[in-house]
C-alpha positions in Angstrom: -21.7 13.6 -3.9 -19.4 11.8 -6.3 -19.3 8.0 -6.7 -16.7 6.4 -4.4 -14.7 3.2 -5.0 -14.6 1.0 -1.9 -11.0 0.4 -0.7 -9.4 -2.2 1.6 -6.0 -1.3 3.1 -3.6 -4.0 4.2 -1.1 -3.0 6.9 1.5 -4.7 9.2 2.6 -1.7 11.2 2.1 2.0 12.0 0.0 2.6 8.9 1.3 6.1 8.0 0.3 5.7 4.3 -3.0 4.1 5.5 -3.6 7.3 7.5 -2.9 9.5 4.5 -5.4 7.6 2.4 -8.1 7.6 5.2 -7.6 11.4 5.5 -7.8 11.9 1.8 -11.1 10.0 1.7 -12.6 12.5 4.2 -12.8 15.0 1.3 -16.3 14.5 -0.3 -14.8 15.0 -3.8 -12.2 12.3 -3.4 -13.3 9.2 -5.3 -12.6 6.5 -2.6 -13.9 5.3 0.7 -12.0 2.9 3.0 -14.3 0.1 4.0 -11.7 -2.2 5.6 -8.3 -2.1 7.2 -6.8 -5.6 7.5 -3.6 -6.5 9.3 -1.6 -9.7 9.8 -0.5 -8.4 13.2 -2.8 -7.7 16.2 -0.3 -5.1 17.5 -0.2 -3.0 14.3 -0.5 0.6 15.4 -2.5 1.6 12.3 -5.5 -0.4 13.5 -6.2 2.2 16.2 -6.5 5.0 13.7 -8.9 3.0 11.6 -11.0 2.2 14.7 -11.0 6.0 15.6 -12.4 6.7 12.1 -15.2 4.0 12.4 -13.6 1.8 9.8 -14.0 -2.0 10.1 -10.7 -3.7 11.1 -9.8 -7.4 10.8 -6.7 -9.2 12.0 -5.7 -12.5 10.4 -2.6 -13.9 12.1 -0.3 -15.2 9.3 1.4 -17.5 11.9 -1.7 -19.7 11.9 -1.0 -20.4 8.3 2.7 -21.3 8.6 2.6 -24.0 5.9 0.2 -22.5 3.5 0.6 -18.9 2.2 -2.3 -19.3 -0.2 -4.6 -20.4 2.6 -3.8 -17.2 4.4 -4.4 -15.2 1.3 -7.8 -16.9 0.8 -8.8 -16.0 4.3 -7.8 -12.4 3.5 -9.7 -12.5 0.2 -12.9 -13.7 2.0 -12.7 -10.7 4.4 -12.0 -8.2 1.6 -14.8 -9.5 -0.5 -17.3 -9.5 2.2 -16.4 -5.8 3.0 -17.4 -5.0 -0.6 -13.9 -3.6 -1.4 -13.2 -3.1 -5.1 -9.5 -2.0 -4.8 -6.8 -3.1 -2.4 -4.0 -0.8 -1.2 -0.9 -2.4 0.4 0.5 0.1 2.9 3.5 -1.4 4.7 2.1 -4.9 4.4 5.0 -7.2 5.1 3.8 -10.4 3.4 4.5 -11.7 0.0 1.3 -12.5 -1.8 0.5 -15.8 -3.5 0.0 -16.0 -7.2 -3.6 -17.0 -6.5 -4.3 -13.8 -4.7 -2.4 -11.6 -7.2 -4.4 -13.1 -10.1 -7.7 -12.7 -8.2 -7.0 -9.0 -7.7 -5.1 -8.4 -11.0 -5.0 -4.6 -11.7 -7.1 -4.0 -8.5 -4.2 -4.2 -6.0 -1.6 -1.4 -5.6 1.5 -1.0 -3.5 3.9 1.8 -2.5 7.7 1.2 -2.4 10.4 3.5 -1.1 12.6 3.8 -4.2 12.3 4.9 -7.8 11.5 1.4 -9.2 12.8 -0.6 -11.0 15.8 0.5 -8.9 16.2 -1.0 -5.4 13.5 -3.6 -5.1 13.0 -5.5 -1.8 13.1 -4.9 1.9 16.1 -2.5 2.3 15.5 -0.1 -0.6 16.6 3.0 1.3 19.8 1.3 2.5 20.5 0.0 -1.0 20.1 3.5 -2.5 22.6 4.9 0.0 25.1 2.1 -0.6 24.8 2.7 -4.4 25.6 6.4 -3.9 22.7 7.6 -6.1 21.9 11.3 -6.2 18.1 10.7 -6.2 15.8 8.2 -4.6 12.1 8.5 -4.0 9.0 6.4 -4.0 6.8 4.5 -6.4 3.1 3.5 -6.5 2.7 0.4 -8.7 0.4 -2.4 -9.5 0.9 -5.6 -7.6 2.3 -8.5 -9.5 3.7 -11.9 -8.4 7.3 -10.8 -8.6 8.0 -8.4 -5.7 8.0 -4.7 -6.6 7.7 -5.4 -10.3 4.3 -4.3 -11.4 3.5 -1.5 -13.8 4.3 2.0 -12.4 1.4 4.3 -11.6 3.2 7.3 -10.2 6.6 8.3 -8.8 8.0 11.0 -6.6 11.7 12.0 -6.5 13.7 12.7 -3.3 17.2 14.1 -3.4 19.8 12.1 -1.5 21.8 14.6 0.7 25.5 14.3 1.4 25.0 13.7 5.1 21.9 11.4 4.8 21.7 8.2 6.7 19.0 5.6 6.5 16.7 7.3 9.0 16.9 10.8 7.6 16.4 9.6 4.0 13.6 7.2 4.9 11.8 10.0 6.8 11.9 12.3 3.7 10.8 9.5 1.4 7.9 8.7 3.8 6.8 12.3 3.7 6.6 12.1 -0.1 4.8 8.7 0.1 2.1 10.2 2.2 1.4 12.8 -0.6 1.9 10.4 -3.5 -0.2 7.4 -2.5 -3.5 9.3 -2.2 -2.8 11.0 -5.6 -2.0 7.7 -7.3 -5.1 6.0 -5.7 -7.3 8.9 -7.0 -6.0 8.2 -10.5 -6.7 4.5 -10.2 -10.2 5.0 -8.7 -11.1 7.4 -11.6 -9.9 4.7 -14.1 -11.9 2.1 -12.2 -15.1 4.2 -12.3 -14.6 4.7 -16.1 -14.1 1.0 -16.6 -10.5 1.6 -17.8 -8.7 -0.6 -15.4 
């Protein structure tokens, strides 16, 4: 058995990238183990898959921390720390993180974004790519930094934009690539972590 890095995954919705990571971790030669899935939404569909796989789930409702983003992040941090997690994966987590949290988990938190960063940061990356008329879009796994979608790039995957693409069709093909790319990038990060190179 190889040594495994303990992972916490943060989700807000269906958790398709979370599922890809959980499934990758089922391989005994994969250097990660998911110990926590945390969501800011009770109704996040991804929680069910985590429960089915005997992974601890926690919900922290961000609405209870309306006036203080850092307080919400501290509540998350406490849960992540008590789970023993060493690396955090954001997988469709729709909250901006405070500088306190980002600094606490500096180089230990990664995110996936549906564009070839630094192009098309932000919430409507797929729509922005279509509006710009680019020939290629794709997805990027990157380190989390205070500025949104701005951390060092770990890995990217290119997706051709087709003539008749709309937001749904392009987003679907990008998501397919995301599900392949995220476990690959996480493996690289875990290997670096285990070799004290992060």
